[in-house]
Every structure is written in structure tokens, then in C-alpha cells.
C-alpha positions as CSV (number, residue, x, y, z in Angstrom):
1,X,84.8,71.6,104.2
2,X,85.0,75.1,102.9
3,X,83.6,77.7,105.2
4,X,83.7,81.4,104.3
5,X,81.4,83.0,106.8
6,X,81.4,82.7,110.7
7,X,79.9,84.7,113.7
8,X,81.9,84.9,116.8
9,X,82.1,86.9,119.8
10,X,85.2,88.5,121.1
11,X,85.8,90.7,124.3
12,X,89.0,92.3,125.7
13,X,90.1,91.6,129.3
14,X,89.3,93.8,132.0
15,X,91.7,95.8,134.0
16,X,92.7,94.8,137.6
17,X,91.6,96.7,140.4
18,X,93.8,99.1,142.2
19,X,94.9,98.2,145.8
20,X,94.1,99.8,149.1
21,X,97.0,99.2,151.2
22,X,99.3,101.1,153.8
23,X,103.0,100.4,154.6
24,X,103.5,98.4,157.6
25,X,106.6,97.0,159.3
26,X,108.4,96.5,162.4
27,X,108.2,99.8,164.5
28,X,106.2,101.4,161.7
29,X,102.5,101.1,162.5
30,X,101.1,104.1,160.4
31,X,102.9,104.0,157.2
32,X,101.6,105.9,154.0
33,X,99.5,104.3,151.2
34,X,101.4,101.8,149.1
35,X,98.4,100.0,147.0
36,X,99.8,99.1,143.4
37,X,98.1,99.6,140.4
38,X,95.9,96.7,138.6
39,X,97.2,95.2,135.7
40,X,96.1,96.0,132.1
41,X,93.3,93.5,130.2
42,X,94.8,91.7,127.3
43,X,94.0,92.8,124.0
44,X,92.1,90.9,121.2
45,X,94.4,90.7,118.1
46,X,93.6,89.2,114.5
47,X,96.3,88.0,112.3
48,X,96.1,87.0,108.7
49,X,97.6,83.5,108.2
50,X,98.5,82.3,104.7
51,X,98.5,78.5,105.9
52,X,94.6,79.1,106.5
53,X,92.2,78.8,103.5
54,X,88.7,78.4,105.4
55,X,87.0,79.7,108.4
56,X,86.1,76.1,109.5
57,X,87.7,76.5,112.9
58,X,85.2,79.0,113.9
59,X,82.3,76.6,113.6
60,X,83.5,75.1,116.9
61,X,84.9,77.8,118.8
62,X,82.9,81.0,118.8
63,X,84.1,82.9,121.8
64,X,87.1,84.5,122.4
65,X,88.3,86.6,125.5
66,X,91.4,88.1,126.4
67,X,92.8,87.4,130.0
68,X,91.8,90.0,132.7
69,X,94.6,92.0,134.4
70,X,95.6,90.9,137.9
71,X,94.6,93.1,140.9
72,X,97.3,95.4,142.4
73,X,99.2,94.4,145.7
74,X,100.6,96.1,148.8
75,X,104.1,97.6,148.8
76,X,103.7,99.1,145.5
77,X,103.2,95.8,143.7
78,X,101.5,96.2,140.4
79,X,99.2,93.7,139.1
80,X,100.2,91.5,136.0
81,X,99.0,92.3,132.6
82,X,96.5,90.1,131.1
83,X,97.7,87.8,128.2
84,X,96.5,88.9,124.7
85,X,94.5,86.3,122.7
86,X,95.6,86.2,119.2
87,X,93.0,85.0,116.6
88,X,94.4,83.7,113.2
89,X,92.2,83.9,110.1
90,X,92.7,83.3,106.4
91,X,94.2,85.9,104.1
92,X,91.4,88.0,102.7
93,X,89.2,87.8,105.9
94,X,86.8,91.0,106.5
95,X,85.6,91.6,109.9
96,X,82.4,93.2,110.3
97,X,80.7,94.3,113.5
98,X,77.5,92.1,113.6
99,X,74.9,94.7,114.8
100,X,75.6,97.4,112.2
101,X,77.3,95.3,109.5
102,X,80.3,98.0,109.4
103,X,83.6,97.0,108.4
104,X,86.1,96.7,111.4
105,X,89.1,95.4,109.4
106,X,90.1,93.9,106.1
107,X,93.2,91.6,106.3
108,X,94.5,91.2,102.8
109,X,98.3,90.4,103.4
110,X,100.0,87.6,104.9
111,X,101.1,88.4,108.4
112,X,98.9,91.4,108.8
113,X,97.3,92.2,112.1
114,X,94.9,94.4,113.8
115,X,94.3,95.2,117.4
116,X,90.4,95.1,117.3
117,X,89.9,95.5,121.0
118,X,92.3,97.0,123.6
119,X,92.4,95.5,127.1
120,X,91.0,97.6,130.0
121,X,92.9,99.9,131.8
122,X,94.1,98.7,135.4
123,X,92.6,100.7,138.3
124,X,95.2,103.1,140.4
125,X,96.0,102.2,143.7
126,X,95.4,104.3,146.8
127,X,99.0,105.7,146.9
128,X,97.7,108.0,143.9
129,X,95.2,109.6,145.8
130,X,97.2,110.8,148.8
131,X,97.5,114.5,149.1
132,X,98.6,116.7,151.9
133,X,95.1,117.2,153.3
134,X,94.2,113.4,152.7
135,X,97.4,111.3,153.7
136,X,95.5,108.0,154.1
137,X,93.1,107.6,151.3
138,X,91.0,104.3,151.8
139,X,90.0,103.8,148.4
140,X,91.2,102.6,145.0
141,X,90.2,102.9,141.4
142,X,88.2,99.9,139.7
143,X,89.8,98.3,136.7
144,X,88.2,99.3,133.3
145,X,86.0,96.9,131.3
146,X,87.0,96.3,128.0
147,X,84.8,96.4,124.8
148,X,83.1,93.4,123.5
149,X,81.6,92.6,119.9
150,X,79.7,90.2,118.1
151,X,81.5,90.0,114.8
152,X,81.1,88.3,111.4
153,X,84.0,86.9,109.6
154,X,83.7,87.0,105.9
155,X,86.5,85.4,103.6
156,X,86.9,86.7,100.1
157,X,89.8,84.7,98.5
158,X,92.6,86.8,97.1
159,X,93.2,85.6,93.6
160,X,94.7,87.4,90.7
161,X,92.3,85.5,88.1
162,X,88.7,84.3,88.6
163,X,87.4,81.6,86.3
164,X,83.5,82.2,85.7
165,X,81.3,80.2,83.8
166,X,78.1,78.0,84.1
167,X,78.7,74.4,85.7
168,X,80.4,71.8,83.5
169,X,82.0,74.0,81.1
170,X,85.5,73.1,81.9
171,X,86.6,75.6,84.7
172,X,88.3,73.1,86.8
173,X,89.7,71.4,83.7
174,X,91.3,74.7,82.7
175,X,92.6,75.3,86.1
176,X,94.4,71.8,86.3
177,X,95.9,72.4,82.8
178,X,97.1,76.0,83.6
179,X,98.5,75.2,87.1
180,X,99.6,72.7,89.6
181,X,96.2,72.4,91.0
182,X,94.3,69.1,90.9
183,X,90.8,69.6,91.5
184,X,88.0,67.0,91.2
185,X,86.6,66.7,87.9
186,X,83.5,64.7,86.7
187,X,80.9,65.2,83.9
188,X,78.0,66.3,86.0
189,X,76.7,69.5,87.6
190,X,78.4,71.1,90.7
191,X,81.4,68.9,90.7
192,X,83.1,71.8,92.4
193,X,81.6,72.8,95.7
194,X,84.3,74.9,97.0
195,X,86.5,77.6,95.2
196,X,89.8,76.1,94.0
197,X,93.1,77.9,94.0
198,X,96.2,77.2,91.6
199,X,99.4,79.1,90.9
200,X,100.3,80.0,87.2
201,X,104.1,79.8,87.1
202,X,106.6,82.3,85.7
203,X,106.9,80.9,82.1
204,X,104.1,83.2,81.3
205,X,105.7,86.2,83.2
206,X,105.2,87.0,86.8
207,X,103.4,84.1,88.8
208,X,99.7,84.7,89.6
209,X,96.9,83.0,91.3
210,X,94.0,81.7,89.6
211,X,90.6,80.7,91.2
212,X,87.9,78.4,90.0
213,X,84.6,80.1,91.2
214,X,82.0,77.4,91.4
215,X,78.1,77.5,91.2
216,X,77.3,80.3,88.9
217,X,73.8,79.7,87.3
218,X,70.8,81.7,86.5
219,X,69.5,83.5,89.7
220,X,73.0,83.1,91.5
221,X,72.8,86.6,92.8
222,X,69.4,85.8,94.2
223,X,70.5,82.8,96.2
224,X,69.9,80.0,93.5
225,X,72.3,77.2,93.3
226,X,75.7,77.7,95.1
227,X,76.3,81.0,93.2
228,X,75.1,83.4,96.1
229,X,77.8,81.8,98.6
230,X,80.7,82.3,96.1
231,X,79.9,85.5,94.2
232,X,81.9,87.4,96.8
233,X,85.2,85.6,95.8
234,X,85.1,87.1,92.5
235,X,85.1,90.8,94.0
236,X,89.0,90.3,94.7
237,X,90.1,89.3,91.3
238,X,91.8,91.6,88.8
239,X,91.0,89.9,85.7
240,X,88.1,87.3,84.7
241,X,88.4,84.3,82.4
242,X,84.8,83.6,81.2
243,X,84.9,80.0,80.2
244,X,82.0,78.9,77.9
245,X,81.2,75.4,76.1
246,X,81.5,76.3,72.5
247,X,80.2,72.9,71.6
248,X,77.2,73.3,73.7
249,X,77.5,69.6,74.8
250,X,74.4,70.2,77.3
251,X,72.4,72.5,74.9
252,X,71.7,76.1,75.1
253,X,73.4,79.0,73.2
254,X,77.1,80.0,74.1
255,X,76.4,83.7,73.6
256,X,73.3,83.6,75.7
257,X,75.4,81.7,78.3
258,X,78.0,84.5,78.5
259,X,75.2,87.0,78.9
260,X,73.4,85.3,81.7
261,X,76.5,84.9,84.0
262,X,77.5,88.7,83.3
263,X,73.9,89.6,84.4
264,X,74.2,87.8,87.6
265,X,77.6,89.4,88.2
266,X,76.3,92.8,87.7
267,X,73.2,91.8,89.8
268,X,75.6,91.1,92.6
269,X,78.0,94.1,92.2
270,X,78.2,96.7,89.4
271,X,81.8,97.1,90.0
272,X,82.3,93.3,88.7
273,X,81.1,94.5,85.2
274,X,84.3,96.9,85.2
275,X,86.8,94.0,85.6
276,X,88.6,93.1,82.2
277,X,87.0,89.9,80.9
278,X,88.7,87.4,78.6
279,X,86.3,84.9,76.9
280,X,87.6,81.2,76.4
281,X,85.7,78.9,74.1
282,X,86.4,75.7,75.5
283,X,85.8,72.1,74.1
284,X,87.2,72.9,70.8
285,X,88.1,69.3,70.3
286,X,84.4,68.4,70.2
287,X,82.6,68.3,66.9
288,X,80.2,71.4,66.3
289,X,82.5,73.9,68.4
290,X,83.5,75.7,65.3
291,X,80.2,77.1,64.7
292,X,80.0,78.2,68.5
293,X,83.1,79.9,68.2
294,X,82.0,81.8,65.1
295,X,79.0,83.0,66.9
296,X,80.9,84.1,70.0
297,X,83.6,86.0,67.7
298,X,80.7,87.9,66.0
299,X,79.3,88.9,69.2
300,X,82.2,89.8,71.4
301,X,85.2,90.0,69.1
302,X,88.3,88.5,70.4
303,X,87.8,84.9,71.8
304,X,90.4,82.4,72.7
305,X,89.7,78.9,71.5
306,X,90.8,76.0,73.8
307,X,90.6,72.7,74.9
308,X,91.3,72.2,78.3
309,X,91.2,68.4,78.0
310,X,94.0,68.3,75.4
311,X,95.8,71.6,76.3
312,X,95.2,73.1,73.0
313,X,95.3,77.0,73.3
314,X,95.9,77.1,76.7
315,X,99.3,78.8,76.7
316,X,98.0,81.6,74.2
317,X,95.2,82.2,76.8
318,X,97.2,82.4,79.8
319,X,100.0,84.4,78.1
320,X,97.4,87.1,77.2
321,X,95.7,86.9,80.6
322,X,99.3,87.3,82.1
323,X,99.8,90.6,80.5
324,X,96.5,91.9,81.6
325,X,97.2,90.8,85.3
326,X,100.3,93.1,85.1
327,X,98.6,96.1,83.8
328,X,95.8,95.8,86.7
329,X,96.1,97.8,90.2
330,X,96.1,95.3,93.1
331,X,92.6,95.1,94.9
332,X,92.2,97.6,97.7
333,X,91.1,96.6,100.9
334,X,88.0,97.9,102.6
335,X,88.4,100.8,104.6
336,X,87.3,100.4,108.6
337,X,84.2,102.3,109.2
338,X,85.4,103.6,112.7
339,X,88.5,105.3,113.0
340,X,88.8,104.0,116.5
341,X,89.2,100.5,115.0
342,X,91.8,101.6,112.7
343,X,93.9,103.0,115.6
344,X,93.2,99.7,117.7
345,X,91.3,101.5,120.4
346,X,87.8,100.0,119.9
347,X,85.0,102.1,119.9
348,X,85.5,105.5,122.2
349,X,82.9,105.7,125.1
350,X,82.6,109.3,124.6
351,X,81.1,108.6,120.9
352,X,78.6,106.3,121.9
353,X,75.0,107.6,121.8
354,X,72.7,107.8,124.8
355,X,69.0,108.2,125.4
356,X,67.1,110.5,128.0
357,X,63.6,109.2,128.7
358,X,61.0,111.2,131.0
359,X,59.8,108.2,132.9
360,X,57.1,110.4,134.7
361,X,56.9,113.9,136.2
362,X,59.9,114.6,138.2
363,X,61.7,111.4,137.2
364,X,64.0,110.9,134.2
365,X,66.1,107.8,132.8
366,X,69.5,107.9,131.3
367,X,70.9,104.8,129.2
368,X,73.6,104.2,126.9
369,X,76.6,101.7,126.5
370,X,79.3,104.4,127.4
371,X,77.4,105.3,130.5
372,X,77.0,101.8,131.4
373,X,80.8,101.1,131.1
374,X,81.6,104.5,132.8
375,X,79.7,103.5,135.8
376,X,81.5,100.1,135.8
377,X,84.9,101.7,136.2
378,X,84.0,104.8,138.5
379,X,83.9,104.5,142.1
380,X,81.2,107.3,142.7
381,X,81.4,106.8,146.5
382,X,84.8,108.6,146.3
383,X,85.3,112.4,146.0
384,X,87.5,112.0,143.1
385,X,85.1,109.5,141.4
386,X,82.0,111.6,142.0
387,X,83.9,114.8,140.5
388,X,84.6,112.5,137.5
389,X,81.2,111.4,137.1
390,X,79.8,115.0,137.3
391,X,82.3,116.1,134.8
392,X,81.3,113.1,132.5
393,X,77.6,114.2,132.6
394,X,78.4,117.6,131.5
395,X,81.2,117.0,128.8
396,X,78.9,114.3,127.3
397,X,76.0,116.5,126.9
398,X,73.7,114.6,129.3
399,X,72.9,117.6,131.7
400,X,72.1,119.8,128.6
401,X,69.8,117.1,127.2
402,X,67.9,116.8,130.7
403,X,67.6,120.4,130.9
404,X,66.2,120.7,127.2
405,X,63.5,118.1,128.4
406,X,62.6,120.2,131.3
407,X,64.2,118.6,134.3
408,X,64.1,120.8,137.6
409,X,66.2,120.9,140.6
410,X,65.3,118.0,143.1
411,X,64.1,115.8,140.0
412,X,65.2,112.1,140.3
413,X,67.6,110.9,137.6
414,X,68.3,107.3,137.1
415,X,71.4,105.8,135.4
416,X,71.0,101.9,135.4
417,X,71.5,101.0,139.3
418,X,72.5,104.7,140.2
419,X,69.7,107.0,141.3
420,X,70.4,110.7,142.5
421,X,68.6,114.0,142.8
422,X,69.4,116.5,140.2
423,X,70.9,120.0,141.0
424,X,72.5,122.4,138.7
């Protein structure tokens, strides 16, 4: 079964908590702090694997979570880092954040990988908080939570040449005649229910990949037939071969059939109209095809007459297409919308929005994903943690927003499960 779209959930590993410990040994009853740091949480890594051709596996496994880091131990023992989770996807997979549909990564090369989520930082042990005035700190830092996302995987096949045309015009037959592919062929609509790939060997120049794009009919760009599901695969191609039934075996007009498919391509994406398109007039071995060929040549100029069934004219067509492929640049992958994703850092907490709501007179509520995560890894009960908390409110602009909304000293401010009185 060919699956080219899947929705999954990913989460990085949480950092391990730091340890509160003091050195103890024979005759040493008041040793200094020796609590170790927690281990770093595991990363979530996506890798493009050329051996995969479908997203079928993600129909059965939809959640991927990296391992949490281990807690720190006494005697300066650091916690073990969590193991990364490596997710293999087919070459040509686009990864989008489900809530915004923004591109997080586009893996177009075999072996290409991206660290989509970095594991949470491990908390520091109490040894880091010792000072000349505070020689026995009885607190440590909590491990940091990692990011998590619902993401959509969208597969767009990587092919140099795409075969387009109405059903039953001979696209699969041409693919078999020109390559080593062996697609299912029969004389009825929608024989092809998934894109088929084949490699055209170097007797026509450099090798290139050809794809049979199935299911294009009137209304395909609006979801009619199978075309809506497969039009995305045309976007990666460098050259299009438009196969048309010159003999009009099933009726219709070859010129109008060409226009129909081109209208659907334009409705799906204007950029598809800019791709070089070679017209292949198929079924020239059938009586009446010459008339259809004449009409096509009068309307579109250069047309390649072929018979995919007998092989007539196929070499000439592929030789011409091979030259066009050499002249065309390779498709450019989608750029990631977040620079944090490209750097493999996930979304920065400081860049995440927050909201300030006036609940009633003298009471305000502050919410935001970054704030919630900050509270998760900050120990507000410690002097150092509270100082960080105060600095966070100032640097992020929360204090300024509260004052803009009229907060006064002594008013209550709620941040999820934390409540405090506001003072300037």
C-alpha cells in the first residue's frame, strides 16, 4: 500500500535532575557538596533512507519519544545521557508542524538528516551552587523538558521526469518500455493506484528517474478521482512527458485532453506550468491515430509519435527528454520556516508568545508555552532560581506588559500553578 501522508507525535528526552549530596566517608562527617549533574535528554533525529518508498510504517507507530536523561548521583557522578530516537523516512519527505503547517525540514538527499528536537539539558547538582557564604546548598537544578510537536510527514517523490496524462493513455506502458520497471497494466481506468518509478539507463546520456503519476482527471486539483493525492509528486520533477491517446480509443479529443490536464496542473500550482513539457502521442499503431497526431502538431508544434506497446518512437522521445533533463536545475528543497529548526535547536522559549489577561481588579493571569516550560525546569524556592525567574519576567517583556495593563504593587499575578504579589 502506498502511503504518502502521515501525522505523528514526537518528543525529546527530558534532562535528568541534578543531585543533592554531600561527601561522607570514615572520619569525614561534614564534607562539601558533591551532587552530580543530570544527564542530557535524547534528541529526535530524522534521516532520509533511500530504501524506503512509502510512509506506511507510520500508520502503525505514531509516537516517538527520546529517552530521558538519568538523575545525577553523589560523589560527582553525572547521570547518563538519554538515547536518541532516530526516525527513518523516505527520500523526499517534508516535515511540517501540524498546528501551523510550517516546514520544519525537507529531506531530499539519501542519508540526509536533521535534529528536529534537542534533548533537554540536565539539571546541575548542588556542587555548582556552593559559595563562600553558602557552603552546604541543599538544592539542585531540575532537568529541562524538551520540546514536543505534532508533525505531518508529506512525501513528494524525487523523480527527474514525470509522466502525466489521463487514465488509460499508456503512461505505465511507456514507463515499462523505457525503463526496467514492471508496473501493472490493463485496459481499464485507474489500473495504477500509486506512483511507479523506473530508471532510464545511460544509453540516452546520464541515468535519470522517471515516475508515472496516476489518477489525473478533470477536477483532480479539487480532489476528484485520485489526482488530488498524487499531484504533489509532480512538483519535484524537472521535465514532464504528457502522454496522450492520439487514436482516441475511448473517445474525446486529444487536444482538449492535453488542455484539461494542464488546467488541473495550473490549478494545483502555477509553478508546474513553467516545467518543460514534451507531448508524446501514444497508440500510433492503432488506426486513426494519424489524424489525432496532425491535430496535436497543428496546435502544439513538436509532438513525438510513439507506440508504447511496440516500442516505436520511444528511443527518440527518451533521447530528447534526456537532453532536457541535463539542462534543468535540480529541484530546490523547501526552506525551513524557523531558523531554530535549521540549527537543530527546536523552537526557542524566548521567541514563543505569551498572553496577559486581566481576570478582575487586582488579579492578572499570564500564560504561554515558554513560560510553562520555564516553570518546569526552574526551582523558584531557591534564591538562585527565584533570581532567574525575576530576570526572565523582565527580559521577556512580561513585566512591561503587566504595567501597560495597569498592574499595581500588591496585585496578584498567576502563572499556571504559581501565584505571587507584584512589586516593582
